[in-house]
VOSESE-531166 format. One line per field, with one value per atom (N, C-alpha, C, O): residue number from 1; atom name; x, y, z. Coordinates in steps of 0.02 Angstrom, whole numbers, plus 50000, padded with zeros to 5 digits. Last residue first. Layout:
seq <- [NUM; ...]
atom <- [CA; ...]
x <- [X; ...]
y <- [Y; ...]
z <- [Z; ...]
This chain:
seq <- [173; 173; 173; 173; 172; 172; 172; 172; 171; 171; 171; 171; 170; 170; 170; 170; 169; 169; 169; 169; 168; 168; 168; 168; 167; 167; 167; 167; 166; 166; 166; 166; 165; 165; 165; 165; 164; 164; 164; 164; 163; 163; 163; 163; 162; 162; 162; 162; 161; 161; 161; 161; 160; 160; 160; 160; 159; 159; 159; 159; 158; 158; 158; 158; 157; 157; 157; 157; 156; 156; 156; 156; 155; 155; 155; 155; 154; 154; 154; 154; 153; 153; 153; 153; 152; 152; 152; 152; 151; 151; 151; 151; 150; 150; 150; 150; 149; 149; 149; 149; 148; 148; 148; 148; 147; 147; 147; 147; 146; 146; 146; 146; 145; 145; 145; 145; 144; 144; 144; 144; 143; 143; 143; 143; 142; 142; 142; 142; 141; 141; 141; 141; 140; 140; 140; 140; 139; 139; 139; 139; 138; 138; 138; 138; 137; 137; 137; 137; 136; 136; 136; 136; 135; 135; 135; 135; 134; 134; 134; 134; 133; 133; 133; 133; 132; 132; 132; 132; 131; 131; 131; 131; 130; 130; 130; 130; 129; 129; 129; 129; 128; 128; 128; 128; 127; 127; 127; 127; 126; 126; 126; 126; 125; 125; 125; 125; 124; 124; 124; 124; 123; 123; 123; 123; 122; 122; 122; 122; 121; 121; 121; 121; 120; 120; 120; 120; 119; 119; 119; 119; 118; 118; 118; 118; 117; 117; 117; 117; 116; 116; 116; 116; 115; 115; 115; 115; 114; 114; 114; 114; 113; 113; 113; 113; 112; 112; 112; 112; 111; 111; 111; 111; 110; 110; 110; 110; 109; 109; 109; 109; 108; 108; 108; 108; 107; 107; 107; 107; 106; 106; 106; 106; 105; 105; 105; 105; 104; 104; 104; 104; 103; 103; 103; 103; 102; 102; 102; 102; 101; 101; 101; 101; 100; 100; 100; 100; 99; 99; 99; 99; 98; 98; 98; 98; 97; 97; 97; 97; 96; 96; 96; 96; 95; 95; 95; 95; 94; 94; 94; 94; 93; 93; 93; 93; 92; 92; 92; 92; 91; 91; 91; 91; 90; 90; 90; 90; 89; 89; 89; 89; 88; 88; 88; 88; 87; 87; 87; 87; 86; 86; 86; 86; 85; 85; 85; 85; 84; 84; 84; 84; 83; 83; 83; 83; 82; 82; 82; 82; 81; 81; 81; 81; 80; 80; 80; 80; 79; 79; 79; 79; 78; 78; 78; 78; 77; 77; 77; 77; 76; 76; 76; 76; 75; 75; 75; 75; 74; 74; 74; 74; 73; 73; 73; 73; 72; 72; 72; 72; 71; 71; 71; 71; 70; 70; 70; 70; 69; 69; 69; 69; 68; 68; 68; 68; 67; 67; 67; 67; 66; 66; 66; 66; 65; 65; 65; 65; 64; 64; 64; 64; 63; 63; 63; 63; 62; 62; 62; 62; 61; 61; 61; 61; 60; 60; 60; 60; 59; 59; 59; 59; 58; 58; 58; 58; 57; 57; 57; 57; 56; 56; 56; 56; 55; 55; 55; 55; 54; 54; 54; 54; 53; 53; 53; 53; 52; 52; 52; 52; 51; 51; 51; 51; 50; 50; 50; 50; 49; 49; 49; 49; 48; 48; 48; 48; 47; 47; 47; 47; 46; 46; 46; 46; 45; 45; 45; 45; 44; 44; 44; 44; 43; 43; 43; 43; 42; 42; 42; 42; 41; 41; 41; 41; 40; 40; 40; 40; 39; 39; 39; 39; 38; 38; 38; 38; 37; 37; 37; 37; 36; 36; 36; 36; 35; 35; 35; 35; 34; 34; 34; 34; 33; 33; 33; 33; 32; 32; 32; 32; 31; 31; 31; 31; 30; 30; 30; 30; 29; 29; 29; 29; 28; 28; 28; 28; 27; 27; 27; 27; 26; 26; 26; 26; 25; 25; 25; 25; 24; 24; 24; 24; 23; 23; 23; 23; 22; 22; 22; 22; 21; 21; 21; 21; 20; 20; 20; 20; 19; 19; 19; 19; 18; 18; 18; 18; 17; 17; 17; 17; 16; 16; 16; 16; 15; 15; 15; 15; 14; 14; 14; 14; 13; 13; 13; 13; 12; 12; 12; 12; 11; 11; 11; 11; 10; 10; 10; 10; 9; 9; 9; 9; 8; 8; 8; 8; 7; 7; 7; 7; 6; 6; 6; 6; 5; 5; 5; 5; 4; 4; 4; 4; 3; 3; 3; 3; 2; 2; 2; 2; 1; 1; 1; 1]
atom <- [N; CA; C; O; N; CA; C; O; N; CA; C; O; N; CA; C; O; N; CA; C; O; N; CA; C; O; N; CA; C; O; N; CA; C; O; N; CA; C; O; N; CA; C; O; N; CA; C; O; N; CA; C; O; N; CA; C; O; N; CA; C; O; N; CA; C; O; N; CA; C; O; N; CA; C; O; N; CA; C; O; N; CA; C; O; N; CA; C; O; N; CA; C; O; N; CA; C; O; N; CA; C; O; N; CA; C; O; N; CA; C; O; N; CA; C; O; N; CA; C; O; N; CA; C; O; N; CA; C; O; N; CA; C; O; N; CA; C; O; N; CA; C; O; N; CA; C; O; N; CA; C; O; N; CA; C; O; N; CA; C; O; N; CA; C; O; N; CA; C; O; N; CA; C; O; N; CA; C; O; N; CA; C; O; N; CA; C; O; N; CA; C; O; N; CA; C; O; N; CA; C; O; N; CA; C; O; N; CA; C; O; N; CA; C; O; N; CA; C; O; N; CA; C; O; N; CA; C; O; N; CA; C; O; N; CA; C; O; N; CA; C; O; N; CA; C; O; N; CA; C; O; N; CA; C; O; N; CA; C; O; N; CA; C; O; N; CA; C; O; N; CA; C; O; N; CA; C; O; N; CA; C; O; N; CA; C; O; N; CA; C; O; N; CA; C; O; N; CA; C; O; N; CA; C; O; N; CA; C; O; N; CA; C; O; N; CA; C; O; N; CA; C; O; N; CA; C; O; N; CA; C; O; N; CA; C; O; N; CA; C; O; N; CA; C; O; N; CA; C; O; N; CA; C; O; N; CA; C; O; N; CA; C; O; N; CA; C; O; N; CA; C; O; N; CA; C; O; N; CA; C; O; N; CA; C; O; N; CA; C; O; N; CA; C; O; N; CA; C; O; N; CA; C; O; N; CA; C; O; N; CA; C; O; N; CA; C; O; N; CA; C; O; N; CA; C; O; N; CA; C; O; N; CA; C; O; N; CA; C; O; N; CA; C; O; N; CA; C; O; N; CA; C; O; N; CA; C; O; N; CA; C; O; N; CA; C; O; N; CA; C; O; N; CA; C; O; N; CA; C; O; N; CA; C; O; N; CA; C; O; N; CA; C; O; N; CA; C; O; N; CA; C; O; N; CA; C; O; N; CA; C; O; N; CA; C; O; N; CA; C; O; N; CA; C; O; N; CA; C; O; N; CA; C; O; N; CA; C; O; N; CA; C; O; N; CA; C; O; N; CA; C; O; N; CA; C; O; N; CA; C; O; N; CA; C; O; N; CA; C; O; N; CA; C; O; N; CA; C; O; N; CA; C; O; N; CA; C; O; N; CA; C; O; N; CA; C; O; N; CA; C; O; N; CA; C; O; N; CA; C; O; N; CA; C; O; N; CA; C; O; N; CA; C; O; N; CA; C; O; N; CA; C; O; N; CA; C; O; N; CA; C; O; N; CA; C; O; N; CA; C; O; N; CA; C; O; N; CA; C; O; N; CA; C; O; N; CA; C; O; N; CA; C; O; N; CA; C; O; N; CA; C; O; N; CA; C; O; N; CA; C; O; N; CA; C; O; N; CA; C; O; N; CA; C; O; N; CA; C; O; N; CA; C; O; N; CA; C; O; N; CA; C; O; N; CA; C; O; N; CA; C; O; N; CA; C; O; N; CA; C; O; N; CA; C; O; N; CA; C; O; N; CA; C; O; N; CA; C; O; N; CA; C; O; N; CA; C; O; N; CA; C; O; N; CA; C; O]
x <- [48492; 48499; 48567; 48581; 48513; 48478; 48493; 48504; 48578; 48612; 48578; 48611; 48483; 48551; 48586; 48621; 48375; 48369; 48438; 48449; 48414; 48406; 48405; 48432; 48407; 48472; 48469; 48517; 48294; 48311; 48379; 48404; 48333; 48303; 48324; 48366; 48400; 48333; 48296; 48235; 48528; 48480; 48408; 48361; 48590; 48594; 48541; 48513; 48561; 48537; 48537; 48488; 48629; 48556; 48527; 48473; 48761; 48733; 48657; 48623; 48774; 48780; 48749; 48715; 48764; 48715; 48715; 48662; 48875; 48808; 48755; 48708; 49006; 48977; 48905; 48876; 49123; 49057; 49031; 49033; 49277; 49241; 49175; 49170; 49347; 49295; 49255; 49204; 49446; 49393; 49335; 49279; 49533; 49495; 49437; 49384; 49585; 49547; 49505; 49447; 49650; 49596; 49552; 49491; 49745; 49693; 49635; 49577; 49822; 49788; 49732; 49678; 49870; 49828; 49789; 49731; 49948; 49891; 49843; 49783; 50043; 50000; 49938; 49883; 50102; 50069; 50022; 49967; 50159; 50103; 50066; 50005; 50258; 50211; 50149; 50093; 50335; 50291; 50240; 50185; 50343; 50355; 50308; 50247; 50329; 50335; 50352; 50372; 50221; 50271; 50270; 50218; 50145; 50173; 50225; 50269; 50045; 50072; 50099; 50076; 50017; 50035; 50068; 50112; 49888; 49942; 49955; 49908; 49821; 49833; 49893; 49941; 49703; 49751; 49760; 49711; 49675; 49666; 49720; 49776; 49638; 49639; 49624; 49568; 49636; 49679; 49686; 49735; 49629; 49615; 49664; 49724; 49654; 49628; 49607; 49570; 49724; 49651; 49620; 49567; 49854; 49830; 49754; 49723; 49863; 49866; 49842; 49812; 49855; 49803; 49804; 49751; 49972; 49906; 49852; 49809; 50074; 50068; 49999; 49970; 50052; 50045; 50035; 49993; 50085; 50016; 50004; 49950; 50223; 50180; 50108; 50073; 50261; 50284; 50234; 50205; 50129; 50198; 50207; 50168; 50014; 50028; 50099; 50127; 49915; 49961; 49970; 49939; 49877; 49885; 49938; 49998; 49779; 49830; 49832; 49794; 49692; 49737; 49794; 49852; 49598; 49659; 49709; 49765; 49451; 49482; 49543; 49540; 49475; 49443; 49483; 49542; 49484; 49510; 49473; 49445; 49456; 49442; 49466; 49467; 49583; 49533; 49520; 49567; 49648; 49632; 49575; 49526; 49775; 49718; 49708; 49753; 49846; 49837; 49773; 49725; 49975; 49909; 49904; 49951; 50068; 50055; 49983; 49936; 50090; 50109; 50094; 50104; 49951; 50014; 50030; 49987; 49856; 49877; 49945; 49992; 49714; 49781; 49793; 49746; 49625; 49634; 49704; 49748; 49499; 49558; 49564; 49514; 49429; 49435; 49501; 49553; 49304; 49365; 49368; 49316; 49223; 49224; 49292; 49333; 49243; 49178; 49180; 49143; 49394; 49357; 49293; 49289; 49407; 49427; 49385; 49346; 49355; 49428; 49452; 49512; 49215; 49244; 49318; 49342; 49239; 49188; 49221; 49252; 49262; 49297; 49244; 49209; 49257; 49217; 49258; 49285; 49346; 49345; 49302; 49309; 49356; 49327; 49321; 49294; 49506; 49443; 49421; 49461; 49610; 49581; 49515; 49473; 49704; 49672; 49641; 49645; 49769; 49722; 49682; 49632; 49857; 49801; 49749; 49691; 49953; 49910; 49849; 49794; 50018; 49981; 49933; 49877; 50077; 50029; 49986; 49926; 50163; 50110; 50056; 49997; 50247; 50207; 50150; 50094; 50310; 50267; 50222; 50164; 50381; 50330; 50283; 50223; 50466; 50418; 50362; 50303; 50542; 50503; 50449; 50393; 50604; 50557; 50513; 50454; 50685; 50633; 50582; 50522; 50772; 50726; 50669; 50611; 50787; 50804; 50751; 50692; 50732; 50804; 50829; 50886; 50577; 50616; 50690; 50708; 50412; 50478; 50513; 50484; 50288; 50324; 50392; 50427; 50131; 50199; 50231; 50204; 50009; 50037; 50109; 50144; 49848; 49919; 49943; 49904; 49734; 49754; 49828; 49866; 49590; 49659; 49671; 49624; 49482; 49500; 49574; 49616; 49462; 49426; 49443; 49420; 49542; 49471; 49432; 49376; 49669; 49661; 49589; 49576; 49684; 49666; 49655; 49634; 49828; 49762; 49748; 49794; 49939; 49913; 49844; 49807; 50086; 50016; 49996; 50030; 50204; 50180; 50106; 50068; 50349; 50278; 50257; 50289; 50466; 50442; 50368; 50328; 50615; 50542; 50521; 50553; 50752; 50719; 50644; 50614; 50900; 50838; 50804; 50825; 51057; 51018; 50955; 50957; 51138; 51097; 51052; 51014; 51301; 51240; 51204; 51235; 51358; 51367; 51300; 51250; 51335; 51376; 51388; 51425; 51247; 51313; 51362; 51421; 51165; 51167; 51238; 51284; 51063; 51130; 51126; 51090; 50979; 50972; 51043; 51079; 50923; 50980; 50964; 50939; 50836; 50833; 50891; 50907; 50801; 50848; 50849; 50863; 50647; 50691; 50738; 50718; 50566; 50603; 50648; 50683; 50405; 50469; 50500; 50465; 50314; 50314; 50382; 50412; 50285; 50328; 50333; 50352; 50134; 50182; 50220; 50191; 50050; 50081; 50131; 50164; 49889; 49957; 49987; 49953; 49774; 49804; 49874; 49914; 49631; 49699; 49730; 49713; 49524; 49544; 49617; 49660; 49473; 49459; 49475; 49442; 49474; 49462; 49444; 49405; 49488; 49540; 49527; 49568; 49352; 49386; 49433; 49420; 49348; 49342; 49380; 49434; 49254; 49309; 49296; 49238; 49204; 49185; 49246; 49286; 49151; 49211; 49190; 49163; 49032; 49046; 49109; 49118; 49004; 48981; 48997; 48977; 48996; 48995; 48967; 48914; 49092; 49028; 49031; 49064; 49229; 49207; 49143; 49141; 49255; 49230; 49205; 49163]
y <- [50224; 50229; 50220; 50222; 50213; 50271; 50280; 50335; 50092; 50154; 50216; 50268; 50002; 50000; 50067; 50094; 50021; 50045; 50046; 50086; 49957; 50030; 50058; 50112; 49822; 49851; 49928; 49960; 49789; 49795; 49830; 49863; 49685; 49743; 49744; 49705; 49600; 49582; 49640; 49645; 49610; 49654; 49636; 49655; 49517; 49507; 49550; 49528; 49575; 49507; 49496; 49468; 49695; 49695; 49628; 49625; 49646; 49687; 49687; 49679; 49582; 49543; 49581; 49552; 49691; 49635; 49594; 49574; 49770; 49795; 49739; 49740; 49668; 49708; 49725; 49699; 49677; 49652; 49697; 49758; 49627; 49667; 49635; 49574; 49540; 49577; 49621; 49649; 49493; 49447; 49482; 49456; 49603; 49584; 49537; 49541; 49601; 49659; 49640; 49661; 49476; 49489; 49548; 49544; 49501; 49451; 49461; 49454; 49595; 49614; 49565; 49585; 49516; 49574; 49597; 49615; 49423; 49400; 49458; 49448; 49508; 49467; 49445; 49448; 49560; 49604; 49566; 49589; 49448; 49481; 49528; 49536; 49418; 49367; 49401; 49384; 49537; 49515; 49462; 49460; 49666; 49594; 49566; 49571; 49793; 49781; 49709; 49692; 49854; 49806; 49800; 49803; 50010; 49962; 49918; 49943; 50010; 50044; 49991; 49934; 50032; 49985; 50024; 50065; 50081; 50103; 50048; 50022; 50109; 50064; 50090; 50117; 50136; 50171; 50128; 50112; 50068; 50066; 50108; 50114; 49988; 50056; 50053; 50036; 49854; 49896; 49967; 50001; 49693; 49764; 49806; 49797; 49561; 49593; 49664; 49693; 49484; 49487; 49514; 49492; 49514; 49446; 49442; 49401; 49645; 49632; 49562; 49551; 49623; 49663; 49652; 49650; 49547; 49520; 49557; 49525; 49635; 49568; 49538; 49508; 49746; 49752; 49684; 49677; 49696; 49716; 49720; 49700; 49679; 49620; 49636; 49595; 49832; 49767; 49711; 49697; 49955; 49933; 49861; 49833; 50041; 49998; 49974; 49973; 50092; 50130; 50091; 50105; 50046; 50013; 50051; 50043; 50175; 50123; 50093; 50112; 50274; 50288; 50239; 50258; 50240; 50271; 50286; 50308; 50267; 50234; 50274; 50335; 50302; 50312; 50278; 50262; 50182; 50239; 50243; 50194; 50128; 50125; 50189; 50243; 50085; 50135; 50130; 50129; 50002; 49998; 50047; 50050; 49983; 50025; 50023; 50040; 49874; 49895; 49936; 49925; 49832; 49861; 49886; 49915; 49711; 49743; 49769; 49733; 49636; 49707; 49745; 49806; 49534; 49543; 49617; 49656; 49615; 49548; 49555; 49579; 49717; 49706; 49632; 49593; 49836; 49770; 49766; 49806; 49931; 49931; 49862; 49834; 49989; 49935; 49942; 49958; 50065; 50068; 50010; 49986; 49966; 50016; 50015; 49971; 49882; 49915; 49971; 50019; 49910; 49876; 49915; 49974; 49908; 49930; 49892; 49848; 49866; 49871; 49897; 49907; 49860; 49907; 49919; 49975; 49778; 49817; 49868; 49915; 49621; 49676; 49712; 49680; 49518; 49561; 49619; 49660; 49364; 49432; 49476; 49472; 49196; 49245; 49312; 49316; 49099; 49130; 49180; 49204; 48956; 49007; 49033; 48994; 48866; 48918; 48974; 49032; 48784; 48751; 48802; 48785; 48865; 48839; 48805; 48798; 48882; 48938; 48915; 48942; 48759; 48780; 48836; 48838; 48764; 48711; 48730; 48718; 48873; 48877; 48825; 48839; 48821; 48879; 48887; 48905; 48719; 48701; 48759; 48748; 48798; 48750; 48730; 48724; 48866; 48904; 48858; 48875; 48757; 48798; 48838; 48843; 48715; 48670; 48709; 48695; 48826; 48807; 48760; 48766; 48827; 48883; 48861; 48876; 48686; 48721; 48773; 48765; 48637; 48648; 48683; 48707; 48724; 48668; 48686; 48742; 48781; 48776; 48715; 48661; 48899; 48837; 48838; 48889; 48964; 48966; 48898; 48847; 49054; 48994; 49005; 49048; 49123; 49130; 49066; 49029; 49171; 49129; 49139; 49160; 49230; 49237; 49190; 49171; 49301; 49239; 49242; 49255; 49418; 49409; 49346; 49339; 49407; 49420; 49404; 49379; 49357; 49428; 49445; 49491; 49234; 49236; 49308; 49318; 49199; 49227; 49227; 49220; 49170; 49151; 49182; 49190; 49209; 49227; 49206; 49221; 49141; 49147; 49165; 49140; 49142; 49161; 49174; 49214; 49019; 49064; 49078; 49032; 48975; 48981; 49033; 49086; 48861; 48920; 48917; 48864; 48817; 48800; 48866; 48919; 48756; 48809; 48781; 48728; 48713; 48685; 48741; 48771; 48714; 48751; 48716; 48692; 48573; 48637; 48670; 48656; 48462; 48455; 48519; 48518; 48508; 48486; 48481; 48494; 48648; 48582; 48566; 48606; 48779; 48762; 48696; 48689; 48826; 48785; 48763; 48732; 48969; 48929; 48891; 48919; 49021; 49004; 48958; 48914; 49147; 49093; 49082; 49128; 49187; 49193; 49134; 49077; 49277; 49216; 49231; 49281; 49343; 49347; 49278; 49227; 49331; 49390; 49397; 49451; 49283; 49271; 49335; 49388; 49241; 49296; 49279; 49263; 49151; 49154; 49212; 49229; 49138; 49165; 49171; 49192; 49017; 49053; 49077; 49041; 48984; 49000; 49045; 49104; 48853; 48922; 48931; 48890; 48721; 48768; 48840; 48885; 48695; 48668; 48724; 48768; 48738; 48757; 48732; 48745; 48812; 48752; 48774; 48823; 48923; 48913; 48851; 48838; 48982; 48942; 48928; 48921; 49126; 49081; 49045; 49075; 49183; 49163; 49111; 49059; 49194; 49244; 49227; 49255; 49109; 49089; 49139; 49127; 49236; 49165; 49149; 49174; 49382; 49351; 49276; 49256; 49455; 49411; 49376; 49345; 49620; 49558; 49515; 49538]
z <- [47782; 47854; 47876; 47936; 47643; 47670; 47744; 47767; 47620; 47600; 47628; 47635; 47667; 47696; 47681; 47724; 47585; 47654; 47689; 47734; 47468; 47467; 47538; 47551; 47504; 47490; 47491; 47512; 47642; 47571; 47563; 47609; 47786; 47753; 47680; 47659; 47873; 47850; 47818; 47823; 47915; 47947; 47928; 47963; 47830; 47903; 47940; 47990; 47704; 47720; 47795; 47822; 47711; 47702; 47721; 47752; 47721; 47774; 47771; 47822; 47597; 47659; 47718; 47759; 47509; 47505; 47569; 47592; 47541; 47555; 47554; 47593; 47616; 47563; 47580; 47628; 47746; 47724; 47669; 47676; 47820; 47772; 47754; 47747; 47898; 47931; 47883; 47903; 47814; 47833; 47868; 47868; 47809; 47749; 47765; 47733; 47940; 47916; 47855; 47851; 47940; 47988; 47964; 47968; 47839; 47828; 47876; 47857; 47907; 47844; 47829; 47807; 48012; 48027; 47965; 47970; 47939; 47980; 47997; 47996; 47882; 47839; 47877; 47851; 47999; 47951; 47905; 47891; 48060; 48093; 48046; 48052; 47962; 47986; 48014; 47995; 47949; 47894; 47915; 47888; 48066; 48058; 48004; 48011; 48102; 48031; 48016; 47961; 48231; 48208; 48132; 48100; 48205; 48252; 48219; 48183; 48058; 48116; 48164; 48163; 47888; 47941; 47997; 47986; 47783; 47827; 47878; 47908; 47621; 47678; 47717; 47690; 47501; 47543; 47606; 47639; 47338; 47411; 47444; 47419; 47195; 47223; 47298; 47319; 47169; 47127; 47155; 47139; 47234; 47248; 47208; 47212; 47228; 47168; 47179; 47139; 47318; 47324; 47259; 47239; 47283; 47272; 47276; 47242; 47327; 47255; 47239; 47186; 47466; 47432; 47356; 47325; 47492; 47508; 47468; 47438; 47450; 47420; 47432; 47386; 47535; 47462; 47429; 47385; 47661; 47647; 47572; 47548; 47655; 47659; 47643; 47614; 47578; 47601; 47598; 47545; 47585; 47583; 47604; 47642; 47480; 47537; 47530; 47475; 47376; 47419; 47483; 47534; 47225; 47290; 47330; 47318; 47142; 47146; 47216; 47260; 47096; 47152; 47154; 47165; 47001; 46978; 47033; 47018; 47094; 47038; 47014; 47007; 47270; 47205; 47150; 47159; 47405; 47367; 47300; 47277; 47575; 47503; 47468; 47498; 47689; 47671; 47596; 47556; 47829; 47758; 47743; 47780; 47942; 47926; 47851; 47813; 48063; 47994; 47988; 48023; 48174; 48166; 48094; 48067; 48260; 48196; 48195; 48211; 48372; 48375; 48312; 48309; 48351; 48387; 48392; 48415; 48239; 48257; 48289; 48258; 48198; 48226; 48238; 48247; 48096; 48126; 48155; 48138; 48020; 48062; 48093; 48114; 47869; 47917; 47954; 47925; 47764; 47803; 47852; 47874; 47631; 47685; 47720; 47708; 47517; 47529; 47581; 47575; 47418; 47472; 47487; 47472; 47236; 47303; 47355; 47338; 47115; 47122; 47189; 47198; 47140; 47090; 47101; 47097; 47284; 47249; 47204; 47229; 47351; 47317; 47275; 47236; 47489; 47446; 47418; 47455; 47479; 47506; 47461; 47400; 47524; 47477; 47512; 47567; 47555; 47577; 47523; 47483; 47576; 47532; 47559; 47583; 47634; 47674; 47632; 47651; 47548; 47594; 47634; 47665; 47484; 47444; 47489; 47469; 47583; 47565; 47526; 47535; 47583; 47643; 47627; 47654; 47456; 47472; 47532; 47533; 47476; 47425; 47438; 47433; 47574; 47589; 47539; 47559; 47502; 47560; 47579; 47598; 47410; 47386; 47443; 47432; 47499; 47459; 47435; 47438; 47547; 47594; 47557; 47581; 47430; 47464; 47512; 47518; 47404; 47356; 47387; 47372; 47518; 47504; 47458; 47472; 47627; 47566; 47551; 47568; 47742; 47744; 47680; 47678; 47782; 47756; 47758; 47774; 47797; 47828; 47801; 47796; 47751; 47736; 47768; 47766; 47772; 47797; 47784; 47803; 47674; 47705; 47725; 47699; 47628; 47646; 47679; 47709; 47498; 47554; 47568; 47524; 47407; 47430; 47488; 47524; 47289; 47325; 47342; 47299; 47216; 47278; 47317; 47374; 47103; 47093; 47157; 47154; 47107; 47093; 47075; 47037; 47161; 47090; 47066; 47009; 47266; 47252; 47178; 47137; 47403; 47338; 47328; 47377; 47488; 47479; 47409; 47360; 47602; 47534; 47534; 47575; 47694; 47695; 47623; 47588; 47740; 47687; 47697; 47708; 47822; 47825; 47775; 47768; 47824; 47798; 47809; 47807; 47919; 47884; 47864; 47886; 47974; 47944; 47911; 47880; 48118; 48064; 48039; 48077; 48188; 48170; 48112; 48065; 48287; 48252; 48238; 48270; 48365; 48305; 48267; 48218; 48461; 48483; 48423; 48430; 48380; 48412; 48432; 48421; 48342; 48365; 48403; 48452; 48203; 48262; 48282; 48242; 48121; 48141; 48204; 48253; 47976; 48046; 48063; 48024; 47867; 47880; 47956; 47994; 47790; 47848; 47852; 47840; 47666; 47681; 47741; 47742; 47618; 47655; 47663; 47665; 47510; 47553; 47588; 47587; 47348; 47405; 47446; 47420; 47276; 47289; 47353; 47404; 47146; 47212; 47216; 47167; 47077; 47070; 47139; 47186; 47016; 47072; 47056; 47025; 46941; 46921; 46975; 46980; 46982; 46999; 46979; 46997; 46979; 46924; 46941; 46915; 47153; 47086; 47037; 47053; 47283; 47235; 47165; 47120; 47374; 47347; 47292; 47257; 47511; 47439; 47420; 47446; 47650; 47624; 47550; 47530; 47712; 47658; 47632; 47596; 47863; 47826; 47775; 47792; 47930; 47878; 47838; 47784; 48035; 47969; 47914; 47857; 48153; 48142; 48073; 48054; 48115; 48132; 48114; 48067; 48187; 48134; 48156; 48209; 48224; 48250; 48193; 48154]
């Protein structure tokens, strides 16, 4: 459950973003004059230090669709808590038919994730994580489910602040 006000939008000024292409689909529209082909591209951008966003671009050419996807992704940047190259705690999330499970891993494990999840996690800057996708392997839904899981993550400082207790008490209780 995402708490109100916990999503931190980020401005794109002074941030070096790297883009990763997740998937390209060729879409066909059948009209009276024949078939019209167009392309849709899912793109994930991130600075590999906790800031990430995703976008969907549609156009009649692949390069234009990718460029539109990058522009859309830059408009949806959010800050994700990354602790020592991994995530603070386990998280389960779903979107549509896609279900994802994210689990923190020890240093040196690497990114054990496949397909669309790997692109999102590497863009965030996570270096050690165990991830599993269950259900649908549709890249659209996998990206959205992974983002939902990452947005629900809370670091120890945020938990202590919400509870109104000290940081030491969060780890004891």
